[in-house]
C-alpha positions as CSV (number, residue, x, y, z in Angstrom):
1,X,54.3,-211.7,-81.6
2,X,52.7,-211.2,-85.2
3,X,54.4,-211.7,-88.4
4,X,54.4,-207.8,-88.9
5,X,56.2,-207.3,-85.5
6,X,58.7,-210.0,-86.7
7,X,59.4,-208.6,-89.8
8,X,60.1,-205.3,-88.4
9,X,62.5,-206.6,-85.8
10,X,64.3,-208.4,-88.6
11,X,64.3,-205.4,-90.9
12,X,65.9,-203.3,-88.1
13,X,68.4,-205.8,-86.9
14,X,69.4,-206.9,-90.6
15,X,70.9,-203.3,-91.2
16,X,71.2,-201.1,-88.0
17,X,73.5,-198.4,-89.7
18,X,70.8,-198.2,-92.7
19,X,67.7,-198.3,-90.5
20,X,69.2,-195.5,-88.3
21,X,70.2,-193.5,-91.4
22,X,66.7,-193.8,-92.7
23,X,64.8,-193.2,-89.5
24,X,67.2,-190.7,-87.7
25,X,69.4,-189.2,-90.3
26,X,70.8,-186.3,-88.4
27,X,71.8,-188.5,-85.4
28,X,73.1,-191.5,-87.7
29,X,75.4,-188.9,-89.2
30,X,76.7,-187.8,-85.9
31,X,76.8,-191.3,-83.9
32,X,77.8,-194.9,-84.7
33,X,76.2,-197.9,-83.9
34,X,77.9,-199.9,-81.5
35,X,75.7,-202.9,-81.1
36,X,72.5,-204.3,-79.6
37,X,72.1,-203.7,-75.7
38,X,71.5,-206.7,-73.4
39,X,68.2,-205.7,-72.0
40,X,67.1,-208.9,-70.0
41,X,65.4,-207.4,-67.2
42,X,64.1,-208.9,-64.1
43,X,60.4,-209.0,-64.3
44,X,58.1,-207.5,-61.5
45,X,56.3,-210.2,-59.7
46,X,53.4,-211.7,-61.7
47,X,54.3,-210.0,-64.8
48,X,55.9,-211.8,-68.0
49,X,59.5,-211.5,-68.7
50,X,60.5,-208.3,-70.4
51,X,63.3,-208.4,-72.9
52,X,63.4,-205.0,-75.5
53,X,65.5,-207.1,-77.9
54,X,65.7,-203.9,-80.3
55,X,67.8,-201.4,-78.1
56,X,70.5,-199.8,-80.2
57,X,73.5,-198.5,-78.4
58,X,75.0,-195.2,-80.3
59,X,78.2,-193.5,-79.5
60,X,78.5,-189.9,-80.4
61,X,81.4,-189.2,-82.9
62,X,82.2,-186.0,-80.8
63,X,82.6,-188.2,-77.7
64,X,79.5,-187.0,-76.3
65,X,77.0,-189.2,-73.9
66,X,76.2,-192.7,-75.2
67,X,72.9,-193.3,-76.2
68,X,70.3,-196.0,-76.2
69,X,67.4,-196.2,-78.8
70,X,64.5,-198.5,-78.0
71,X,63.1,-199.3,-81.4
72,X,59.5,-200.7,-81.1
73,X,57.2,-201.3,-84.0
74,X,53.2,-201.4,-83.5
75,X,51.0,-203.2,-86.1
76,X,47.7,-201.5,-85.0
77,X,47.5,-198.2,-83.1
78,X,47.7,-198.8,-79.2
79,X,46.2,-195.9,-76.9
80,X,49.0,-196.6,-74.3
81,X,51.9,-197.1,-76.5
82,X,53.6,-193.9,-75.0
83,X,53.2,-194.9,-71.6
84,X,54.4,-198.3,-72.2
85,X,57.3,-196.9,-74.1
86,X,58.2,-194.6,-71.3
87,X,58.5,-197.4,-68.7
88,X,60.9,-199.1,-71.1
89,X,62.7,-196.0,-71.3
90,X,62.8,-195.5,-67.7
91,X,63.8,-198.9,-67.1
92,X,66.6,-199.0,-69.5
93,X,67.9,-195.2,-68.3
94,X,68.1,-196.8,-64.5
95,X,69.2,-200.2,-65.1
96,X,71.9,-200.1,-67.8
97,X,75.3,-198.3,-67.4
98,X,78.4,-198.1,-69.6
99,X,82.1,-196.9,-69.0
100,X,84.4,-197.6,-66.4
101,X,82.7,-199.6,-63.4
102,X,79.5,-199.1,-65.2
103,X,79.1,-195.6,-63.8
104,X,78.1,-194.0,-67.2
105,X,74.2,-193.3,-67.4
106,X,72.9,-193.6,-71.0
107,X,70.7,-191.1,-72.6
108,X,67.5,-192.9,-73.8
109,X,64.9,-192.4,-76.4
110,X,62.2,-194.2,-78.2
111,X,61.5,-194.9,-81.8
112,X,58.1,-195.8,-82.6
113,X,57.5,-197.6,-86.0
114,X,53.4,-197.0,-86.6
115,X,52.8,-199.7,-89.2
116,X,49.3,-198.8,-89.7
117,X,46.4,-196.2,-88.7
118,X,47.0,-192.4,-88.2
119,X,50.0,-190.8,-87.0
120,X,50.8,-191.0,-83.3
121,X,51.4,-188.2,-80.8
122,X,55.2,-187.6,-80.5
123,X,55.4,-186.3,-77.0
124,X,53.7,-187.5,-73.4
125,X,53.6,-184.4,-71.5
126,X,52.8,-184.8,-67.6
127,X,53.7,-181.5,-66.6
128,X,51.7,-180.1,-63.8
129,X,51.0,-176.3,-64.5
130,X,49.8,-175.9,-61.0
131,X,53.0,-176.8,-59.5
132,X,54.8,-173.8,-60.5
133,X,57.3,-175.5,-62.4
134,X,58.1,-177.8,-59.8
135,X,56.5,-181.0,-61.2
136,X,57.7,-181.8,-64.8
137,X,57.7,-184.8,-66.6
138,X,57.9,-184.9,-70.7
139,X,58.8,-187.8,-72.7
140,X,59.2,-187.5,-76.3
141,X,59.8,-190.1,-79.2
142,X,61.1,-189.8,-82.7
């Protein structure tokens, strides 16, 4: 991990409510930061361990569904960043639960901090138009 990645994680973790107010002002006004989610996940065979260590758990003030925000920083633009973030988010949604009996599913989303380079696409749209609306997958990032 590079020094810029380390510095980004440090800045995010040093003041989570302040970071969320800066990065997601509307959501920060409607939700409180609960803590950092334990995202230690089993790696697929042959893959390195996966730990998303900047996944914020948020609880809406109105009692709505809890959320997980995966905050990722990239020093240089990566062409497959949306796909990688999608993998992380789908795994978080599938593997982490909250509430009584761990029955509650989180709403999940990603926050991408692009430290250099041009603005990155915000939506990965994998909708298949020829499937008459039956094949739809669209992932968006903040």
